[in-house]
PASEBA-1860 file (N, C-alpha, C; in nm, 3 decimals):
! residues 208
1> XXXXXXXX> 0.086/-0.119/0.000/0.000/0.000/0.000/0.090/0.124/0.000 ~ 0.060/0.224/-0.084/0.143/0.343/-0.093/0.123/0.431/0.027 ~ 0.217/0.523/0.047/0.211/0.614/0.160/0.086/0.701/0.154 ~ 0.034/0.725/0.034/-0.082/0.813/0.019/-0.203/0.760/0.095 ~ -0.221/0.626/0.100/-0.339/0.569/0.163/-0.324/0.560/0.314 ~ -0.206/0.591/0.370/-0.188/0.594/0.515/-0.223/0.729/0.574 ~ -0.247/0.829/0.491/-0.272/0.965/0.538/-0.393/0.975/0.629 ~ -0.511/0.919/0.593/-0.627/0.933/0.681/-0.601/0.875/0.820
9> XXXXXXXX> -0.529/0.760/0.831/-0.504/0.698/0.962/-0.415/0.787/1.046 ~ -0.310/0.843/0.986/-0.219/0.929/1.061/-0.288/1.056/1.108 ~ -0.368/1.113/1.017/-0.435/1.237/1.055/-0.533/1.213/1.168 ~ -0.606/1.102/1.163/-0.703/1.069/1.269/-0.631/1.048/1.401 ~ -0.517/0.981/1.396/-0.441/0.956/1.519/-0.394/1.086/1.581 ~ -0.349/1.178/1.494/-0.300/1.306/1.546/-0.411/1.386/1.611 ~ -0.528/1.390/1.543/-0.642/1.465/1.599/-0.687/1.405/1.731 ~ -0.688/1.272/1.738/-0.733/1.206/1.862/-0.640/1.240/1.978
17> XXXXXXXX> -0.509/1.235/1.951/-0.415/1.266/2.058/-0.428/1.411/2.103 ~ -0.448/1.501/2.003/-0.458/1.642/2.039/-0.580/1.669/2.123 ~ -0.693/1.600/2.094/-0.816/1.616/2.172/-0.794/1.563/2.313 ~ -0.723/1.454/2.326/-0.696/1.400/2.460/-0.612/1.496/2.541 ~ -0.514/1.559/2.476/-0.429/1.656/2.545/-0.508/1.779/2.585 ~ -0.604/1.819/2.496/-0.684/1.938/2.528/-0.773/1.912/2.647 ~ -0.825/1.790/2.663/-0.914/1.758/2.774/-0.838/1.750/2.906 ~ -0.714/1.704/2.903/-0.638/1.688/3.027/-0.576/1.818/3.074
25> XXXXXXXX> -0.553/1.913/2.979/-0.491/2.043/3.008/-0.350/2.029/3.064 ~ -0.298/1.909/3.072/-0.163/1.888/3.125/-0.086/1.805/3.024 ~ 0.030/1.856/2.985/0.113/1.785/2.887/0.234/1.729/2.959 ~ 0.240/1.602/2.960/0.352/1.536/3.024/0.468/1.522/2.928 ~ 0.582/1.478/2.979/0.698/1.459/2.893/0.674/1.362/2.781 ~ 0.622/1.243/2.810/0.595/1.147/2.702/0.494/1.199/2.601 ~ 0.392/1.273/2.653/0.291/1.327/2.562/0.351/1.430/2.468 ~ 0.441/1.512/2.524/0.506/1.613/2.440/0.589/1.545/2.331
33> XXXXXXXX> 0.658/1.440/2.368/0.738/1.368/2.269/0.649/1.309/2.161 ~ 0.532/1.254/2.206/0.438/1.197/2.110/0.384/1.304/2.016 ~ 0.353/1.423/2.072/0.302/1.532/1.991/0.403/1.574/1.885 ~ 0.529/1.579/1.925/0.632/1.617/1.829/0.646/1.514/1.719 ~ 0.633/1.387/1.756/0.640/1.283/1.653/0.524/1.297/1.554 ~ 0.406/1.329/1.611/0.288/1.344/1.523/0.302/1.462/1.430 ~ 0.363/1.569/1.481/0.387/1.683/1.394/0.481/1.645/1.279 ~ 0.576/1.565/1.313/0.667/1.517/1.208/0.591/1.435/1.106
41> XXXXXXXX> 0.491/1.358/1.155/0.408/1.279/1.063/0.326/1.371/0.972 ~ 0.279/1.485/1.030/0.201/1.578/0.947/0.289/1.636/0.837 ~ 0.414/1.670/0.871/0.506/1.715/0.767/0.526/1.607/0.663 ~ 0.534/1.484/0.711/0.547/1.372/0.620/0.423/1.359/0.534 ~ 0.307/1.384/0.596/0.180/1.380/0.522/0.180/1.482/0.409 ~ 0.226/1.604/0.438/0.231/1.708/0.336/0.317/1.665/0.219 ~ 0.430/1.606/0.252/0.519/1.563/0.144/0.456/1.451/0.065 ~ 0.379/1.363/0.135/0.311/1.253/0.065/0.208/1.307/-0.033
49> XXXXXXXX> 0.130/1.406/0.013/0.028/1.465/-0.074/0.093/1.532/-0.193 ~ 0.202/1.602/-0.172/0.270/1.666/-0.282/0.323/1.562/-0.380 ~ 0.372/1.452/-0.325/0.427/1.347/-0.412/0.318/1.288/-0.500 ~ 0.207/1.252/-0.435/0.099/1.193/-0.514/0.031/1.297/-0.599 ~ 0.029/1.422/-0.554/-0.030/1.528/-0.636/0.045/1.550/-0.764 ~ 0.170/1.504/-0.770/0.247/1.519/-0.892/0.188/1.442/-1.008 ~ 0.095/1.351/-0.980/0.030/1.274/-1.086/-0.082/1.353/-1.152 ~ -0.119/1.470/-1.095/-0.231/1.548/-1.150/-0.215/1.581/-1.297
57> XXXXXXXX> -0.099/1.627/-1.342/-0.084/1.654/-1.486/-0.115/1.533/-1.573 ~ -0.083/1.414/-1.520/-0.112/1.293/-1.596/-0.263/1.276/-1.614 ~ -0.337/1.302/-1.507/-0.483/1.292/-1.516/-0.540/1.400/-1.607 ~ -0.479/1.518/-1.605/-0.525/1.624/-1.694/-0.505/1.585/-1.840 ~ -0.395/1.516/-1.868/-0.371/1.470/-2.005/-0.477/1.369/-2.048 ~ -0.510/1.276/-1.956/-0.613/1.176/-1.985/-0.747/1.244/-2.012 ~ -0.780/1.344/-1.929/-0.907/1.416/-1.947/-0.909/1.489/-2.081 ~ -0.796/1.548/-2.120/-0.789/1.620/-2.248/-0.809/1.525/-2.365
65> XXXXXXXX> -0.747/1.406/-2.357/-0.762/1.307/-2.464/-0.908/1.262/-2.476 ~ -0.972/1.237/-2.361/-1.113/1.195/-2.362/-1.201/1.303/-2.423 ~ -1.171/1.429/-2.392/-1.249/1.540/-2.447/-1.238/1.545/-2.597 ~ -1.117/1.524/-2.650/-1.096/1.526/-2.795/-1.168/1.410/-2.863 ~ -1.167/1.293/-2.796/-1.227/1.174/-2.857/-1.378/1.177/-2.856 ~ -1.436/1.226/-2.745/-1.581/1.215/-2.728/-1.656/1.344/-2.762 ~ -1.586/1.455/-2.776/-1.654/1.581/-2.808/-1.731/1.575/-2.940 ~ -1.673/1.514/-3.048/-1.750/1.507/-3.173/-1.881/1.432/-3.159
73> XXXXXXXX> -1.885/1.332/-3.070/-2.008/1.255/-3.053/-2.117/1.336/-2.987 ~ -2.081/1.444/-2.919/-2.178/1.527/-2.850/-2.236/1.635/-2.939 ~ -2.177/1.653/-3.057/-2.227/1.756/-3.147/-2.362/1.717/-3.207 ~ -2.446/1.816/-3.230/-2.575/1.791/-3.290/-2.555/1.751/-3.436 ~ -2.636/1.655/-3.484/-2.623/1.617/-3.625/-2.660/1.732/-3.718 ~ -2.592/1.741/-3.829/-2.619/1.847/-3.926/-2.759/1.832/-3.984 ~ -2.835/1.940/-3.984/-2.972/1.937/-4.037/-2.968/1.911/-4.187 ~ -3.055/1.821/-4.232/-3.059/1.788/-4.374/-3.136/1.895/-4.451
81> XXXXXXXX> -3.092/1.919/-4.571/-3.156/2.018/-4.656/-3.292/1.966/-4.702 ~ -3.398/2.046/-4.690/-3.530/1.999/-4.732/-3.541/1.981/-4.883 ~ -3.626/1.887/-4.921/-3.655/1.864/-5.063/-3.785/1.936/-5.094 ~ -3.780/2.029/-5.188/-3.896/2.113/-5.219/-3.974/2.053/-5.336 ~ -4.105/2.040/-5.316/-4.195/1.993/-5.422/-4.273/2.114/-5.473 ~ -4.247/2.152/-5.596/-4.319/2.263/-5.658/-4.445/2.208/-5.725 ~ -4.558/2.272/-5.695/-4.687/2.222/-5.742/-4.753/2.323/-5.835 ~ -4.797/2.276/-5.950/-4.878/2.358/-6.041/-5.024/2.324/-6.017
89> XXXXXXXX> -5.105/2.427/-5.986/-5.248/2.407/-5.962/-5.319/2.540/-5.984 ~ -5.450/2.532/-5.988/-5.533/2.651/-6.004/-5.554/2.715/-5.866 ~ -5.493/2.830/-5.844/-5.504/2.896/-5.714/-5.642/2.957/-5.691 ~ -5.725/2.959/-5.797/-5.859/3.018/-5.786/-5.968/2.917/-5.816 ~ -5.934/2.790/-5.810/-6.034/2.686/-5.839/-6.131/2.671/-5.722 ~ -6.244/2.605/-5.744/-6.338/2.580/-5.634/-6.275/2.497/-5.521 ~ -6.165/2.428/-5.553/-6.102/2.341/-5.453/-5.978/2.404/-5.389 ~ -5.944/2.525/-5.432/-5.818/2.587/-5.388/-5.808/2.595/-5.235
97> XXXXXXXX> -5.918/2.633/-5.171/-5.918/2.648/-5.026/-5.889/2.515/-4.957 ~ -5.951/2.409/-5.006/-5.929/2.276/-4.948/-5.788/2.226/-4.973 ~ -5.733/2.256/-5.089/-5.595/2.216/-5.118/-5.499/2.287/-5.022 ~ -5.528/2.414/-4.995/-5.446/2.489/-4.899/-5.444/2.418/-4.763 ~ -5.561/2.374/-4.720/-5.571/2.305/-4.591/-5.495/2.173/-4.592 ~ -5.505/2.100/-4.703/-5.436/1.971/-4.711/-5.283/1.990/-4.711 ~ -5.238/2.098/-4.774/-5.094/2.126/-4.772/-5.048/2.155/-4.630 ~ -5.128/2.232/-4.556/-5.095/2.262/-4.416/-5.095/2.133/-4.333
105> XXXXXXXX> -5.193/2.047/-4.359/-5.198/1.919/-4.286/-5.074/1.835/-4.317 ~ -5.037/1.836/-4.443/-4.921/1.758/-4.485/-4.794/1.808/-4.416 ~ -4.774/1.939/-4.414/-4.654/1.995/-4.353/-4.651/1.972/-4.202 ~ -4.769/1.977/-4.138/-4.773/1.956/-3.993/-4.743/1.811/-3.955 ~ -4.752/1.720/-4.052/-4.720/1.579/-4.026/-4.570/1.552/-4.029 ~ -4.490/1.657/-4.054/-4.344/1.646/-4.060/-4.300/1.539/-4.161 ~ -4.341/1.555/-4.287/-4.308/1.452/-4.387/-4.158/1.446/-4.416 ~ -4.108/1.325/-4.433/-3.966/1.304/-4.462/-3.949/1.188/-4.560
113> XXXXXXXX> -3.839/1.194/-4.632/-3.800/1.084/-4.719/-3.733/0.976/-4.635 ~ -3.717/0.856/-4.688/-3.645/0.751/-4.613/-3.507/0.793/-4.567 ~ -3.446/0.886/-4.639/-3.314/0.935/-4.600/-3.320/1.027/-4.479 ~ -3.441/1.070/-4.442/-3.457/1.162/-4.330/-3.473/1.307/-4.374 ~ -3.456/1.335/-4.503/-3.469/1.471/-4.554/-3.615/1.517/-4.545 ~ -3.641/1.636/-4.491/-3.778/1.685/-4.483/-3.832/1.725/-4.619 ~ -3.965/1.717/-4.633/-4.032/1.750/-4.759/-4.113/1.879/-4.740 ~ -4.095/1.971/-4.832/-4.165/2.100/-4.827/-4.241/2.118/-4.959
121> XXXXXXXX> -4.368/2.162/-4.949/-4.452/2.183/-5.067/-4.470/2.331/-5.093 ~ -4.449/2.371/-5.218/-4.469/2.510/-5.258/-4.554/2.515/-5.384 ~ -4.661/2.593/-5.380/-4.744/2.614/-5.499/-4.687/2.730/-5.579 ~ -4.668/2.711/-5.708/-4.613/2.821/-5.790/-4.725/2.918/-5.826 ~ -4.691/3.044/-5.832/-4.790/3.145/-5.869/-4.738/3.237/-5.979 ~ -4.624/3.197/-6.040/-4.567/3.280/-6.146/-4.644/3.266/-6.277 ~ -4.714/3.153/-6.293/-4.782/3.124/-6.419/-4.932/3.106/-6.392 ~ -5.013/3.172/-6.471/-5.159/3.157/-6.458/-5.202/3.019/-6.506
129> XXXXXXXX> -5.293/2.959/-6.432/-5.335/2.821/-6.459/-5.389/2.806/-6.601 ~ -5.487/2.885/-6.638/-5.552/2.868/-6.769/-5.458/2.906/-6.883 ~ -5.380/3.012/-6.861/-5.286/3.055/-6.966/-5.179/2.949/-6.991 ~ -5.131/2.887/-6.885/-5.027/2.786/-6.899/-5.080/2.664/-6.973 ~ -5.203/2.624/-6.944/-5.260/2.506/-7.010/-5.285/2.531/-7.158 ~ -5.314/2.656/-7.194/-5.340/2.688/-7.334/-5.211/2.721/-7.410 ~ -5.106/2.756/-7.335/-4.980/2.794/-7.399/-4.883/2.677/-7.408 ~ -4.754/2.712/-7.407/-4.649/2.611/-7.417/-4.618/2.561/-7.275
137> XXXXXXXX> -4.700/2.469/-7.230/-4.693/2.424/-7.090/-4.556/2.365/-7.056 ~ -4.503/2.283/-7.143/-4.378/2.213/-7.112/-4.260/2.308/-7.088 ~ -4.261/2.423/-7.153/-4.152/2.519/-7.136/-4.180/2.621/-7.025 ~ -4.307/2.652/-7.006/-4.342/2.754/-6.907/-4.346/2.702/-6.764 ~ -4.382/2.576/-6.750/-4.404/2.522/-6.616/-4.293/2.423/-6.581 ~ -4.222/2.454/-6.474/-4.117/2.366/-6.423/-4.151/2.326/-6.280 ~ -4.221/2.215/-6.268/-4.267/2.168/-6.136/-4.247/2.017/-6.126 ~ -4.270/1.966/-6.005/-4.263/1.821/-5.982/-4.402/1.757/-5.975
145> XXXXXXXX> -4.503/1.836/-5.937/-4.638/1.781/-5.921/-4.742/1.873/-5.984 ~ -4.847/1.811/-6.034/-4.956/1.885/-6.099/-5.089/1.841/-6.039 ~ -5.174/1.940/-6.009/-5.312/1.912/-5.966/-5.404/1.984/-6.063 ~ -5.484/1.909/-6.137/-5.579/1.967/-6.232/-5.717/1.975/-6.169 ~ -5.796/2.071/-6.216/-5.934/2.081/-6.167/-6.018/1.963/-6.216 ~ -5.984/1.915/-6.335/-6.053/1.799/-6.392/-5.965/1.740/-6.501 ~ -5.989/1.615/-6.542/-5.910/1.555/-6.650/-5.920/1.634/-6.780 ~ -6.033/1.700/-6.802/-6.051/1.775/-6.926/-5.952/1.889/-6.940
153> XXXXXXXX> -5.899/1.938/-6.828/-5.805/2.050/-6.834/-5.673/2.012/-6.899 ~ -5.645/1.883/-6.912/-5.522/1.840/-6.979/-5.523/1.879/-7.126 ~ -5.644/1.894/-7.182/-5.658/1.938/-7.321/-5.585/1.848/-7.417 ~ -5.511/1.912/-7.508/-5.438/1.837/-7.609/-5.290/1.824/-7.576 ~ -5.253/1.863/-7.454/-5.110/1.855/-7.418/-5.071/1.708/-7.401 ~ -4.980/1.658/-7.483/-4.946/1.515/-7.478/-4.882/1.474/-7.345 ~ -4.804/1.562/-7.283/-4.739/1.529/-7.155/-4.844/1.510/-7.046 ~ -4.939/1.603/-7.038/-5.043/1.594/-6.935/-5.137/1.477/-6.961
161> XXXXXXXX> -5.173/1.457/-7.086/-5.263/1.347/-7.120/-5.200/1.214/-7.084 ~ -5.069/1.201/-7.110/-4.999/1.076/-7.081/-4.995/1.049/-6.931 ~ -4.984/1.152/-6.850/-4.973/1.134/-6.705/-5.108/1.110/-6.637 ~ -5.219/1.139/-6.706/-5.349/1.114/-6.647/-5.368/0.966/-6.613 ~ -5.306/0.880/-6.692/-5.318/0.736/-6.668/-5.249/0.695/-6.539 ~ -5.156/0.777/-6.490/-5.082/0.746/-6.368/-5.122/0.838/-6.252 ~ -5.230/0.912/-6.271/-5.270/1.011/-6.170/-5.349/0.947/-6.056 ~ -5.353/1.021/-5.946/-5.434/0.980/-5.831/-5.552/1.075/-5.819
169> XXXXXXXX> -5.667/1.020/-5.793/-5.787/1.103/-5.776/-5.792/1.151/-5.630 ~ -5.778/1.282/-5.610/-5.774/1.336/-5.474/-5.904/1.408/-5.438 ~ -6.014/1.361/-5.499/-6.142/1.428/-5.474/-6.179/1.425/-5.326 ~ -6.142/1.318/-5.256/-6.173/1.310/-5.113/-6.100/1.415/-5.033 ~ -5.976/1.443/-5.071/-5.896/1.542/-4.998/-5.950/1.682/-5.014 ~ -6.010/1.710/-5.131/-6.060/1.846/-5.157/-6.213/1.854/-5.150 ~ -6.273/1.744/-5.100/-6.420/1.740/-5.083/-6.493/1.770/-5.214 ~ -6.452/1.702/-5.319/-6.510/1.726/-5.452/-6.573/1.601/-5.512
177> XXXXXXXX> -6.573/1.490/-5.441/-6.629/1.367/-5.495/-6.779/1.386/-5.521 ~ -6.832/1.326/-5.627/-6.771/1.223/-5.714/-6.690/1.277/-5.831 ~ -6.661/1.404/-5.832/-6.578/1.458/-5.940/-6.438/1.396/-5.932 ~ -6.369/1.399/-6.044/-6.232/1.347/-6.050/-6.135/1.465/-6.050 ~ -6.047/1.465/-5.952/-5.946/1.571/-5.940/-5.809/1.503/-5.950 ~ -5.748/1.502/-6.068/-5.623/1.427/-6.086/-5.500/1.501/-6.032 ~ -5.413/1.424/-5.970/-5.283/1.476/-5.923/-5.177/1.375/-5.966 ~ -5.065/1.426/-6.021/-4.962/1.335/-6.070/-4.825/1.403/-6.071
185> XXXXXXXX> -4.722/1.319/-6.085/-4.584/1.369/-6.095/-4.558/1.407/-6.240 ~ -4.494/1.520/-6.259/-4.467/1.567/-6.394/-4.325/1.529/-6.435 ~ -4.310/1.459/-6.549/-4.175/1.432/-6.599/-4.107/1.564/-6.636 ~ -3.978/1.571/-6.630/-3.882/1.463/-6.604/-3.834/1.458/-6.459 ~ -3.921/1.477/-6.364/-3.882/1.473/-6.223/-3.821/1.338/-6.188 ~ -3.709/1.342/-6.119/-3.641/1.219/-6.080/-3.580/1.236/-5.941 ~ -3.525/1.128/-5.889/-3.451/1.134/-5.763/-3.538/1.173/-5.644 ~ -3.477/1.249/-5.554/-3.545/1.288/-5.431/-3.668/1.374/-5.456
193> XXXXXXXX> -3.663/1.459/-5.559/-3.777/1.545/-5.587/-3.898/1.465/-5.634 ~ -3.874/1.365/-5.717/-3.983/1.278/-5.761/-4.037/1.198/-5.643 ~ -3.947/1.149/-5.558/-3.990/1.073/-5.441/-4.070/1.159/-5.345 ~ -4.027/1.283/-5.327/-4.098/1.375/-5.238/-4.236/1.410/-5.295 ~ -4.243/1.428/-5.425/-4.372/1.455/-5.490/-4.468/1.338/-5.472 ~ -4.415/1.217/-5.480/-4.498/1.098/-5.462/-4.549/1.089/-5.318 ~ -4.465/1.126/-5.221/-4.508/1.127/-5.081/-4.625/1.223/-5.062 ~ -4.617/1.338/-5.126/-4.724/1.438/-5.116/-4.853/1.390/-5.181
201> XXXXXXXX> -4.841/1.333/-5.299/-4.960/1.285/-5.371/-5.025/1.168/-5.296 ~ -4.943/1.080/-5.241/-4.997/0.969/-5.162/-5.075/1.021/-5.041 ~ -5.024/1.126/-4.980/-5.093/1.187/-4.866/-5.229/1.241/-4.909 ~ -5.234/1.309/-5.023/-5.361/1.366/-5.073/-5.461/1.257/-5.109 ~ -5.411/1.148/-5.168/-5.501/1.042/-5.211/-5.564/0.968/-5.093 ~ -5.498/0.971/-4.976/-5.550/0.904/-4.857/-5.632/0.996/-4.769 ~ -5.619/1.127/-4.790/-5.691/1.223/-4.706/-5.840/1.220/-4.736 ~ -5.918/1.232/-4.631/-6.065/1.231/-4.645/-6.127/1.355/-4.582
END
């Protein structure tokens, strides 16, 4: 056993002897000799503490290494960039108000892709609904998802007509049943944006 672990016993012995001497108020020759020996032990105790205290820098080094190793694990994970789904729809349709509510419901559900990336829906307002459908839709409209007021609105546009076969009827979500309100992904959407658009459309198709 090292000298460091003998310190409590020596200190207790010294205090006990001193209390006994204080109670008797008389210091005899042997007691005085004992007191002097104990004082020498206290000096020895101080040197012992200093000796063992010399290990403190070693412990500080260990603590510093642990801090370097484990500090990165305590950092918050980097927030993932949201995937934005741009939606083309009629902002003045009879269903516009209900679509607004469904978008709010969707966002409040904290939608995410399997990767953990959050999904955000934005309705475009740069292009008028009727003008875009009658004009050069493929060049004017750059979105991932389309919501039409009815299948007839696809008109003669080959891209929209082709996607009607893959559309979801969201009449329940916009309280328009038995009317058909088609929603679909617009090519050439791919990757995370196409996946995010599908998550949104699936939500609308299940909403009642």
